C-alpha positions in Angstrom: 226.0 -24.2 20.4 227.1 -23.9 24.0 225.5 -25.6 27.0 222.7 -23.6 28.5 224.4 -21.6 31.3 221.7 -19.0 31.3 218.1 -20.0 31.8 214.7 -18.3 32.0 214.3 -16.4 35.2 218.0 -15.8 35.9 219.3 -12.4 36.7 221.9 -11.3 34.1 224.3 -8.4 33.4 224.9 -7.0 29.9 228.7 -7.0 29.1 228.9 -5.2 25.8 226.8 -3.1 23.3 224.4 -0.2 23.7 223.0 -1.5 27.1 226.3 -2.3 28.6 226.1 -2.5 32.5 222.3 -2.9 32.5 220.9 -5.8 34.3 217.5 -7.6 34.3 215.8 -11.0 34.4 215.7 -13.4 31.4 212.2 -13.6 30.1 212.9 -16.2 27.2 215.8 -18.2 25.9 216.2 -18.9 22.3 218.9 -21.9 22.2 218.8 -22.3 18.4 220.0 -18.8 17.8 222.1 -18.5 21.0 220.0 -15.5 22.1 217.9 -14.5 25.1 215.3 -11.8 25.8 216.1 -9.7 28.8 213.5 -7.6 30.7 214.3 -3.9 30.0 217.2 -4.5 27.8 217.8 -3.9 24.1 214.5 -1.9 23.7 213.4 -1.3 20.2 210.4 0.6 18.7 207.8 -1.5 17.1 205.2 0.1 14.7 202.0 -1.6 15.3 199.3 -1.6 12.7 195.7 -1.2 13.9 193.7 -4.3 13.7 190.1 -5.3 15.0 191.7 -6.8 18.2 194.5 -4.2 19.0 194.9 -0.6 18.8 197.8 0.7 16.4 200.7 2.9 17.5 204.3 2.8 18.4 205.3 0.2 21.0 208.6 -0.5 22.9 209.6 -4.0 23.3 212.6 -6.1 24.2 214.7 -7.5 21.3 216.7 -10.7 21.5 220.4 -10.2 22.6 223.2 -12.7 21.9 224.2 -14.9 25.0 227.8 -13.8 24.5 227.0 -10.5 25.5 225.4 -11.6 28.7 226.8 -12.9 32.1 225.0 -14.3 35.0 224.7 -11.8 38.0 226.3 -13.1 41.1 223.8 -13.9 43.8 225.9 -12.3 46.5 226.9 -8.9 45.0 225.1 -8.8 41.5 228.3 -8.4 39.6 228.9 -10.6 36.4 230.2 -14.0 37.0 231.0 -17.2 35.1 229.2 -20.3 35.7 230.5 -23.5 37.1 228.9 -26.8 38.0 229.1 -29.0 41.1 227.6 -32.3 42.0 225.9 -32.4 45.4 225.8 -35.4 47.8 222.3 -36.4 46.7 223.4 -36.6 43.1 221.9 -33.4 41.8 224.1 -31.3 39.4 223.8 -27.5 40.3 225.1 -24.3 38.7 227.7 -22.4 40.9 228.9 -18.8 40.6 232.7 -18.8 40.0 233.0 -15.4 41.6 231.7 -16.3 45.1 231.2 -20.1 45.1 227.5 -19.6 45.7 224.9 -22.0 44.4 222.7 -20.5 41.7 219.8 -23.0 41.7 219.0 -24.7 44.9 
C-alpha cells in the first residue's frame, strides 16, 4: 500500500480507462483497497429496490476507481502532476506539485 498522495477534496485527473482525461474532486478515499471515489467519474447505474423510506428506480452514482489511474491536478494549469514533499521552515511537511513546484496544501 502506497502513501496517501491523494486525499479527500483534492482535484484529480483520470489517466486511463473509460473516463480518461476527465477531472473531478475526490469525495472519498478507501486506503485499504487503494481506491478513491471521484465526483462525476466512473458513473455506474444502480437499480434501487423500493422501500418504505426510498422510492425505487435506476440511479446513477460514482463507483470507486483505482489510485493508479488517478493523478493530482496541478494547481497552476490543471494538468496531471506527480506529488513531492517539502518541509517548510516552521517544520510542517507539505505536498508539492512536481510539474510546477506549487504547494498543494498550504
